[in-house]
C-alpha positions in Angstrom: 97.2 98.5 120.3 95.5 101.5 117.7 96.3 98.0 115.0 95.3 95.7 117.2 91.9 97.9 117.6 91.3 98.0 113.7 91.9 94.5 113.5 89.5 93.5 116.0 86.8 96.1 114.3 87.5 94.5 110.6 86.5 90.8 112.1 84.0 92.4 114.1 82.7 93.5 111.2 82.5 90.4 109.1 81.5 87.9 111.7 78.1 90.1 112.0 78.4 89.9 108.1 77.9 86.1 108.5 75.8 86.2 111.1 73.3 88.3 109.2 73.5 86.2 106.8 73.2 83.0 108.7 70.3 84.6 110.2 68.6 85.8 107.1 69.0 81.7 106.0 67.4 80.5 109.3 64.6 83.0 108.9 63.9 81.6 105.3 64.0 78.0 106.5 62.0 78.9 109.3 58.9 80.6 107.0 59.3 77.5 104.7 59.0 75.0 107.7 56.2 77.1 109.1 54.1 77.1 106.2 54.2 73.6 106.1 52.9 73.3 109.6 49.9 75.6 109.0 49.0 73.6 105.7 49.3 70.6 107.8 47.1 72.0 110.5 44.5 73.2 108.4 44.6 70.0 106.4 44.2 68.0 109.9 40.6 69.3 110.7 39.3 68.4 107.1 41.0 65.0 107.5 39.6 64.5 111.0 36.0 65.6 109.6 36.5 63.0 106.8 37.3 60.1 108.9 34.3 60.6 111.0 32.2 60.4 108.4 34.4 57.8 106.7 33.5 55.8 110.0 30.1 56.5 109.6 29.5 55.1 106.5 31.5 51.9 107.2 28.9 51.1 110.4 25.7 51.7 108.5 27.1 49.8 105.4 30.3 47.4 106.3 29.2 45.0 103.3 29.9 47.8 100.6 33.2 48.9 102.1 34.9 45.5 103.5 34.9 42.3 101.8 36.6 41.3 98.7 35.9 44.4 96.7 35.3 46.9 99.0 34.3 49.9 97.7 37.6 52.8 98.6 36.3 55.7 101.3 37.9 58.8 99.6 40.3 58.9 96.5 44.0 59.1 95.7 44.8 62.3 97.7 42.8 61.8 100.7 41.5 58.4 101.6 40.8 56.0 104.5 42.2 52.5 104.8 42.2 49.4 106.7 45.4 47.9 107.9 49.0 49.2 107.8 49.9 47.2 104.6 47.2 49.3 102.5 48.6 52.5 104.3 52.1 51.3 102.9 51.0 51.0 99.2 49.6 54.3 99.0 52.0 56.2 101.6 55.5 54.1 101.0 57.6 56.3 103.0 55.6 55.8 106.4 57.6 54.7 108.9 58.2 50.8 109.3 57.4 50.8 113.3 53.6 51.5 113.4 54.1 52.6 117.2 55.4 56.0 115.4 51.8 56.7 114.7 50.1 57.8 117.5 46.0 56.8 117.6 43.5 59.3 117.3 46.2 62.1 116.6 47.2 63.4 113.3 50.7 62.5 112.2 53.0 64.3 109.6 55.4 62.4 107.5 57.9 63.7 105.5 58.8 62.1 101.5 61.2 65.0 100.0 62.2 68.2 99.9 61.2 70.2 96.6 63.1 73.8 97.1 62.2 76.6 98.9 59.4 77.9 96.2 58.0 74.9 95.8 55.5 72.5 98.6 57.6 69.4 100.0 56.2 66.0 99.5 54.9 64.8 102.8 51.4 63.1 104.0 49.4 63.6 107.1 48.4 60.4 108.7 45.4 59.9 111.0 45.2 56.4 113.0 42.2 55.6 114.4 40.3 51.7 115.7 37.0 50.5 114.4 35.6 47.6 115.6 39.1 46.2 116.7 41.0 46.7 113.8 43.4 49.7 112.6 42.3 52.2 109.9 44.7 55.0 108.9 43.2 58.2 107.0 45.8 59.9 105.0 46.0 62.8 103.0 49.5 63.4 100.4 50.6 66.6 99.2 52.3 65.4 96.0 52.8 68.1 92.8 50.3 65.6 90.9 47.6 66.2 93.9 48.0 70.2 94.9 46.2 72.4 93.9 47.9 75.4 92.4 47.0 78.1 94.5 49.2 76.4 97.0 52.5 77.4 95.3 51.0 81.0 95.2 50.8 80.8 98.9 54.0 79.7 99.5 55.8 82.0 97.2 53.9 84.7 98.7 54.4 84.1 102.0 58.1 84.4 101.5 58.1 87.2 99.7 58.5 89.6 102.7 61.5 87.3 103.7 63.0 87.7 100.3 62.4 91.2 99.6 63.9 92.0 103.1 67.1 89.9 102.3 67.7 91.6 98.6 67.2 94.6 100.1 70.2 93.5 103.3 72.4 92.6 100.6 71.8 95.2 98.3 72.8 97.4 101.5 75.7 95.3 102.1 76.6 95.6 98.6 76.0 99.5 98.7 78.6 99.5 102.0 81.1 97.9 100.2 81.2 99.7 96.8 81.6 102.6 99.0 84.3 101.5 101.4 86.1 100.1 98.1 85.7 103.7 96.4 87.5 105.3 99.4 90.1 102.6 99.8 90.7 102.8 96.2 91.5 106.5 96.8 93.5 106.0 99.6 95.4 103.7 98.0 96.0 106.1 95.3 96.8 109.1 97.4 99.4 106.9 99.1 100.7 105.6 95.8 101.2 109.5 94.4 102.8 110.5 97.5 105.4 107.0 97.1 106.1 108.1 94.0 106.9 111.6 94.5 109.2 110.5 97.3 113.1 110.7 95.9 116.5 110.6 97.5 116.9 114.0 96.0 113.9 115.5 98.0 113.2 115.5 101.6 111.2 113.0 102.3 107.9 114.3 102.9 105.5 113.2 106.2 103.4 110.4 105.0 99.3 111.7 104.4 96.9 111.3 106.7 94.4 108.1 105.0 90.6 108.1 105.8 91.1 104.4 106.2 93.2 104.3 109.5 94.7 100.8 108.2 97.0 102.2 105.8 98.6 105.5 107.9 100.9 102.4 109.6 102.2 101.4 105.9 102.6 105.1 104.9 104.9 105.6 107.9 106.6 102.3 107.3 107.2 103.4 104.1 108.4 107.2 105.1 110.5 105.3 108.1 112.0 102.4 105.2 113.1 105.5 102.9 114.8 107.9 105.4 116.7 105.0 106.8 117.7 104.2 103.0 118.5 107.8 102.7 120.7 107.9 105.6 122.5 105.0 104.7 122.8 106.5 101.1 124.2 109.9 102.3 126.9 107.9 104.6 128.1 106.0 101.4 128.3 109.3 99.2 130.0 111.1 102.2 132.3 108.2 102.7 133.5 108.0 98.8 133.6 111.7 98.6 135.8 112.0 102.0 137.8 108.8 101.0 138.5 109.8 96.9 140.0 113.7 98.4 142.1 112.2 101.0 143.1 110.0 98.4 143.6 112.6 95.5 146.2 114.7 97.7 148.1 111.5 98.9 148.2 110.7 95.2 149.1 114.6 93.8 152.0 114.2 96.5 152.9 110.8 94.9 152.7 111.7 91.2 154.8 115.3 92.0 157.6 113.2 93.7 157.9 110.4 90.8 158.4 113.4 88.4 160.9 114.8 90.9 162.5 111.7 91.3 162.7 111.3 87.7 164.4 113.8 86.9 167.1 113.1 89.6 167.3 110.0 88.3 167.8 110.8 84.7 170.9 108.4 84.2 169.2 105.4 85.2 170.0 102.0 83.3 166.9 100.8 81.3 166.4 98.1 83.8 166.0 100.9 86.8 164.0 103.1 84.6 161.5 100.1 83.8 160.8 100.0 87.7 160.4 103.8 88.3 157.9 103.8 85.1 156.1 100.6 86.8 155.9 103.1 90.2 154.9 105.7 87.8 152.0 104.0 85.7 150.3 102.6 89.2 150.6 106.3 90.5 148.5 107.0 87.6 146.2 104.4 87.6 144.9 105.6 91.6 144.7 109.1 90.6 142.7 108.2 87.7 140.2 105.5 89.3 140.4 108.0 92.6 138.8 110.8 90.1 136.3 108.6 88.6 134.7 107.4 92.0 134.8 111.4 92.7 133.2 111.8 89.5 130.3 108.8 90.3 129.5 110.0 93.9 128.8 113.4 92.6 126.7 112.1 89.9 124.3 109.8 91.7 123.2 112.6 93.7 121.4 114.3 91.1 119.9 113.9 87.6 122.3 113.5 84.8 121.8 115.6 81.6 122.5 114.1 78.5 124.3 115.6 75.0 125.4 114.5 71.9 128.9 112.6 72.1 131.2 111.8 68.9 132.0 108.5 69.7 135.2 108.2 67.6 136.7 111.8 69.3 136.1 109.7 72.4 137.8 106.7 71.5 140.7 108.6 70.2 141.1 110.7 73.4 141.1 107.4 75.5 143.9 106.1 73.3 146.1 108.9 73.3 145.6 108.6 76.8 146.8 105.3 77.6 149.5 105.3 75.2 152.0 105.1 78.1 151.2 101.7 78.9 152.0 100.6 75.3 155.8 101.6 75.6 158.1 98.6 75.0 155.0 96.4 74.5 154.0 94.7 70.8 150.7 95.7 71.2 148.4 97.2 68.1 145.1 99.2 68.5 143.0 98.9 65.4 139.6 101.4 65.2 137.1 100.0 62.8 133.9 101.8 61.6 132.1 104.8 61.1 132.1 107.8 63.5 129.1 107.3 65.9 127.4 110.4 67.9 124.8 109.1 70.4 123.1 111.5 73.4 124.7 110.7 76.6 126.7 112.2 79.5 130.3 113.3 78.2 131.8 112.9 81.2 130.5 110.0 82.4 130.8 107.6 79.0 134.5 109.4 78.5 135.4 107.5 82.3 133.9 104.3 81.0 136.0 104.2 77.7 138.9 105.3 79.3 138.5 102.6 81.9 137.3 99.4 79.0 140.4 100.8 77.0 142.9 100.9 79.8 142.1 97.2 81.0 142.5 96.2 77.6 145.9 97.7 76.8 146.5 96.5 80.7 145.8 92.8 80.0 147.3 92.4 76.5 151.5 92.2 76.6 151.4 91.2 73.1 149.0 91.0 70.3 146.2 93.2 69.2 143.3 95.7 70.3 140.1 95.7 67.9 137.4 99.3 68.8 134.6 98.0 66.4 131.3 101.0 65.8 128.4 100.5 64.6 124.9 102.0 64.9 123.8 100.7 67.9 126.9 99.3 69.7 130.8 99.4 70.8 133.1 96.6 71.2 136.4 95.7 72.2 138.3 92.7 71.7 141.6 92.1 73.1 143.9 89.4 72.1 147.1 88.2 73.8 149.5 86.4 71.9 151.3 85.7 75.0 148.8 83.2 75.6 149.4 84.0 79.7 146.6 83.1 81.7 146.8 85.1 84.7 146.7 88.2 82.4 143.3 87.2 80.7 142.0 86.2 84.4 138.6 88.3 85.8 140.9 89.5 88.8 142.9 91.1 86.4 140.5 93.6 85.6 140.3 95.0 88.7 138.1 98.1 89.8 137.8 99.3 86.8 135.1 97.5 85.4 133.2 98.0 88.4 133.1 101.3 87.7 132.4 100.7 84.0 129.2 98.6 85.7 128.0 101.8 87.6 128.7 104.2 85.2 127.0 101.7 82.1 123.8 101.2 84.4 123.4 105.1 85.1 123.4 105.9 81.4 120.8 103.1 81.1 123.4 101.2 78.4 123.9 97.7 77.8 127.1 96.2 79.2 128.3 92.7 78.1 131.7 90.8 78.9 133.3 87.8 77.6 136.2 85.9 78.4 138.1 84.2 75.5 140.6 82.0 75.5 143.4 84.8 75.0 141.8 87.9 75.7 138.3 89.3 76.2 135.6 90.5 74.9 133.3 93.7 75.8 130.0 95.2 74.2 128.5 98.4 75.0 124.9 99.1 73.6 122.8 101.8 73.5 
């Protein structure tokens, strides 16, 4: 209801402004027309007097003004002519129908409009009958005939209207400027409040804006952030609880596998291979669970960077994954000088372990090349068995999903390109 009221007031203000502009335009038009009517009324008295004098002269000396070479009664601006045809010669825009001009009454005939600050082209016509003959007295207003003071009188009559309109426009502009300034301050205040919001801080109550229309927006932003924080907290809680529960089960499995390995020391190689595969799967589960737990912890706080020696971290990852290379004709080659970058040591180690582990797991025969340069690390694994299933996208599992999350958190660039006999992975910092 409050929003509807504000919307109604906004539309009402707009309509009032439009109505005010329309009234100003109508008032200017009215003053313009009123000035011309006053001008015509003033001249109508002179035209009537001129007609009376001209008829008197016509009565006194008809031969002079009627005949083959009559003398004109008047001039080009004001004149008395005999007949409608002669009137058309001087006033071509006169109505075609004579009945539109009433006898013994002054009529105003408009020709063209020359703008608000110029006298329009028009004529006033006074029809009379003398000895059964139609005569027409006319007075024409044209730029060629008008006195200079007429334009000044028109401008002077419009000055109050123009000044009033200018004052109203300036007032509306000033009011709009103040409103825009207040709106800008409120939007900036809202932006500052929104910028200080974060998932790690307790959501603050939205500020109360002077421009009431922004309060619902601030409330919606606050509610959305609280809802998002609730969902995110549930996800983090689920990841923490799940990781803790899985770690307990994995620890039990790992301990039992060690006991089973000690009990079954006399197993044949084919049987020990099955046991080794079970140990490898348990190790994978343990490793991925710890990685997920680390990511869920680091997502809740700002991470701190420090210098990381990539060659040392790569050597550790290769050493940790050596058990996966048992009985596999796979070699690992590290190329390039040692590089030191600023990053989070634990998260970067998890990412490197996953990348190298995935390369080792999906290479059954061949070579793994790890290259280092000033700006990137590249891992290329080539499997000579041509096993398409081993090199499929699904073969890289959740490990690469973890890598993507870590890389995004560390603000690194991550590229993966599948090859016919392996995969090419690149980290760029």
